[in-house]
C-alpha positions as CSV (number, residue, x, y, z in Angstrom):
1,X,74.1,68.9,-18.4
2,X,71.1,71.2,-18.7
3,X,71.8,74.7,-17.6
4,X,68.3,76.0,-17.4
5,X,65.0,74.7,-15.9
6,X,61.4,75.2,-17.0
7,X,58.8,76.1,-14.4
8,X,57.4,72.5,-14.5
9,X,60.9,71.1,-13.9
10,X,61.5,73.4,-11.0
11,X,58.1,72.8,-9.6
12,X,58.8,69.0,-9.7
13,X,62.3,69.6,-8.3
14,X,61.0,71.5,-5.3
15,X,57.7,69.7,-4.9
16,X,55.6,72.9,-5.2
17,X,53.0,73.9,-7.8
18,X,53.7,76.0,-10.9
19,X,51.3,78.5,-9.3
20,X,53.6,78.8,-6.2
21,X,56.5,79.6,-8.4
22,X,54.4,82.1,-10.4
23,X,53.5,83.8,-7.2
24,X,57.1,83.9,-5.9
25,X,58.1,85.4,-9.2
26,X,55.5,88.1,-9.1
27,X,56.5,88.9,-5.5
28,X,60.1,89.3,-6.6
29,X,61.2,86.3,-4.5
30,X,62.3,84.2,-7.4
31,X,64.0,85.6,-10.4
32,X,63.9,84.0,-13.9
33,X,66.4,84.5,-16.6
34,X,65.8,87.9,-18.2
35,X,65.2,88.7,-21.8
36,X,63.9,85.2,-22.8
37,X,60.6,84.8,-24.5
38,X,59.6,82.0,-22.0
39,X,60.2,81.6,-18.2
40,X,63.4,79.8,-17.5
41,X,65.5,79.7,-14.3
42,X,69.3,79.3,-14.3
43,X,70.4,76.0,-12.8
44,X,73.4,77.7,-11.0
45,X,70.9,80.3,-9.5
46,X,68.5,77.5,-8.3
47,X,71.4,75.6,-6.8
48,X,72.5,78.6,-4.9
49,X,69.0,78.9,-3.4
50,X,69.1,75.2,-2.6
51,X,72.5,75.3,-0.7
52,X,72.0,74.4,2.8
53,X,73.2,77.2,5.1
54,X,73.3,77.7,8.9
55,X,71.0,80.6,8.6
56,X,67.6,80.4,10.1
57,X,65.8,81.3,6.8
58,X,66.2,79.8,3.4
59,X,67.1,82.3,0.7
60,X,63.4,82.3,-0.5
61,X,62.1,82.9,3.1
62,X,64.6,85.6,3.6
63,X,63.6,87.4,0.3
64,X,59.9,87.0,1.2
65,X,60.6,88.6,4.6
66,X,62.7,91.5,3.1
67,X,59.8,92.3,0.8
68,X,57.3,92.2,3.6
69,X,59.7,94.4,5.8
70,X,59.8,97.0,2.9
71,X,55.9,97.0,2.6
72,X,55.6,97.5,6.4
73,X,58.1,100.4,6.4
74,X,56.1,102.2,3.7
75,X,52.8,101.5,5.6
76,X,54.5,102.8,8.8
77,X,55.7,106.0,7.1
78,X,52.2,106.6,5.7
79,X,50.5,106.0,9.1
80,X,53.1,108.4,10.9
81,X,52.1,111.0,8.3
82,X,48.5,110.7,9.1
83,X,49.1,110.8,12.9
84,X,51.2,113.9,12.4
85,X,48.6,115.6,10.4
86,X,45.9,114.7,13.0
87,X,48.0,116.0,15.9
88,X,48.8,119.2,13.9
89,X,45.1,119.8,13.3
90,X,44.2,118.9,16.9
91,X,46.7,121.4,18.3
92,X,44.8,124.2,16.5
93,X,41.8,123.5,18.7
94,X,43.6,123.9,22.0
95,X,43.0,127.7,22.3
96,X,39.3,127.1,22.0
97,X,39.2,124.4,24.8
98,X,38.1,125.9,28.2
């Protein structure tokens, strides 16, 4: 039995395009086998992803959401810093308001 899958094999198995797999890989959602000169996915890893669970999200959806949450946390921190700076500067004007 084969222990690794090519991108084409995985795309056929999941009924998605190779581009979708590439996008997921670039987003960190899908992890290929490391240190190979070509992109291959471990069959055991893929089967773990495919296992039906009672969770609301599939493992791919969960990973995608975790990445999105991290992006939003960073954006929130940046915006909070901007608001803090604006409030700090605005407070300097209070003595001049009559």
